[in-house]
N, C-alpha and C positions, 0 to 999 in steps of 0.2 A: 426417507432417502439417506438419513444420517447413518454414520458408522456405529459399530458396537461401542457403547460408551464405557464399558467396563475394561476394554482393552487399552493398554498403554500405547498411545499413538506416537508416531514420529512426526515432527514438524520441520518443514523446510522454509527458512526465512530468506526471501529474495529481497536484496537491497540494490537497486540501480544506483550507480555513482557516476558523477562527472565533476572533477575538481573538488573532491571531498576529503583531501588529505588531512585537514584540521579536525574533521568530525568523525572519521570512520573508526579510529581506535577507541574513542570514547563510547560510541554507540555499541560497538561489539563488546566492550567491557561491561556495559550496562545490561546487554542481553544475557550474558553469562551470569551476571549477578542476580537477575530476576527470574531466571529459568534454571535454577540449580538442580531441581529434581525432574527435569523434562528432557526427553530424548529429542535433540534438534541438531540441525546443521544450518549454517549461514552461507548463502550463495551470493557473492558480490559480483554483479554484472557491471563492469566498468567500461565506459565508452571512450577508451583512448585518452584518459585524462592526462594533460601535459604537466600537472602539478606534482606528480609523484604518488598519487593515490595508490596505484598498484604496488609500489615499493613498500608502502606502509602495510598493505594487506598481506604481502609476502612475509613481512616481519611478524605479523599477527599469526600467520600460519605456523611459524616456529614456536610460538607461545602456546597456542591452543590445539595445534595439530591440523594437518591438511585434510583430515576426514571431517573436521568440524567447521573449518573455514575453507570454502571453495571459491577460488578466483576464476571466473569465467569471463575473460575480457573480450572486447570487440574492438576493431581498429579505429572506429570513429563514432560520433553521435548518430544513432540510428533510431531514436525515439523510444518513448516509455513503454508503449505496448509491446514492441518487439523485444525490449529488454526483459519483460516478464516472461514472454514466450521462450526466450533464450534460456533464462534461468530455470523455467519449468522443465525443459528438456533434460536438465542435469539434476533435478530434484528427486530424492528417494523417499520423501515423507508421504504419509497418507493425507496430510493437511499441509497447505501452503499459506504462509503469512507474507504479505507485501507491506513494506514500510519504507519511508524516506530515510536517507542517510544523514540529513542535516540536523538531526535532533529535534525536529518539529514534532515527531512522534516518539514519545518517551517509552522506552522498553518496560517501564514499571506497569504499563497497562496490559502487557502480554498475558500474564496469568488470568486477567479478567476475560480476555478473549477466549482463552482455552477453557476456562470454567464455564462460561456462557454456552459454548458449543456442547460441552459434555452434559450440561443440565437440560438443554433444549433439543439436542440432536440436530441443530441447525446446519444447513449446507454452507451458509455464509454468516460470518459475524463481522460487522462493520463498525468502526469507531465513528462517533458523532459529536460534533461541537454544539449541536442545537437542541439538546435536551437538558433537563436538570442535572447539575454536576458536570456538564460539559462547558467548553468555552474556548476563547482565543486569547492568547497573551502575546503582546508585543506588536500588534497591529494598531495603526492610527484609526480614528473614527471613520474616515472615508473608505479605507480598505475594508473595515468590518462591514460597513453599509453596502459596499459593492458586493462582497461575498454573500452577505445575507440576502440582498436583493436578487442576485443570480440564483440562489438556492430557492427562494420563494417563487420566482418566475418558473423555474424548472418543475417545482412541485405542482404549481397550478396547471401547467400544460401537460405534464407527463404522468402524474399520479403514480409515482414509483413505489410507494409503500415504505419508504425510508426517509428519515429526516435530514440526512446529510448526503447529498448526491455526489459532491466533488471531492470528498475525502479520499485519501489513498492509503489508509491504515486499515487493512482488512485481513481476515482469516477465511480461507476457502477450503472446502473439501476438494482434494486434488482433481478428481474426475469432473467436478462442477466447474472449476477454473478452466480446465481444458476445453470443456464444452462452450463456456461463455466466451472465452478469449478467441475461439475460432469463429464466433458469430460477429465479432466486432470489426469495424472498418476504420474507426476514428483514430487519430493520433494526438499526442500531446495532452493538453489540459482537458480535452473533452473525453479522452479515453476512459477515465475513471467513471464518469457519468454514464457513458454507454454501457460499461460493464455491469453496473448495478441495475440499470433499466432493463437490459436484456435478461439478466438473471431473474428479475421480478416478473417479466412477461413469460418466462419459461416455467414459472410456478415454483421456483426454488424457495426453501424456507430460509428467510433472512432475519437475523436478530441484530440488535444494536447494543453497544456499550458506550457510556459517556467518556469522552476524553477531553483534555485541554490541549489544544494545538498551540505550540510555542514557535514564534517566528525564528527562523534559522539563527544559530548562535554565531557561526563563522561563515564567511563567504557572502555572496550576493544572491538575492532572490532571482529566480528565473521566470517570474510571472510579470508580463508587461502588457501594453496595449494590444499587441497583436494576438496574445492569448485570449484576451477578452472578446475580440472580434471572432476568433476561432470558436470560442464557447457559444456565442450567439448563433453562429452558423451551424454548429453541432446540435444545438438545441432544436433548431428548425428541422434538421435532418432526422433527428430521433422522433420528432413530433409526427413526421409523415411516414416513418418506416417501422415504428414499433406499435 
């Protein structure tokens, strides 16, 4: 199901943002630094950030060009899954990369994602914190244990065939992302897990690359107790529907 690996593909990088004024310029600079010989566009889906994120993106458009940096804003916070769907409507690449704006996903790994896809013909390449050379930096022990425990619980119940279910640093063949995203009903923190479980159940070829997740540099984390409750509810939903 993979594309012709000898063809130079275009990659659409979708970055959802909310109050990421302090991070967005640096992550876009790093994307351009690490993808010098790659045809790509960056699609910023901003959910009405009051901190001036959109103003920074508009300044970046003057530097890199409006054909390379696309700002596709929405009026308010409408959820992660719909942000990807919104970005996908404006994407022109054969492959779509999704990543966070807060520098927890370093763009230095992007060439590894692209290389892995070309070598294997995978429909999806996902970053994983839970294999050799992967890891987490900046979390305290309790948060690491919570994340690892949630992942092990999901592995045990769902058998998804990947080591990191809740990661949100992934490369998708565009048609595969369109198919999977239309199958998902979850929102927020559970959405990434449902995406990869649905893809696995549909028989898509998934490969992994090790990454080190770094806790956000600027701003506050958006994960709290309510997200953990949603995760557990989502896990039960997927257990009975996939």
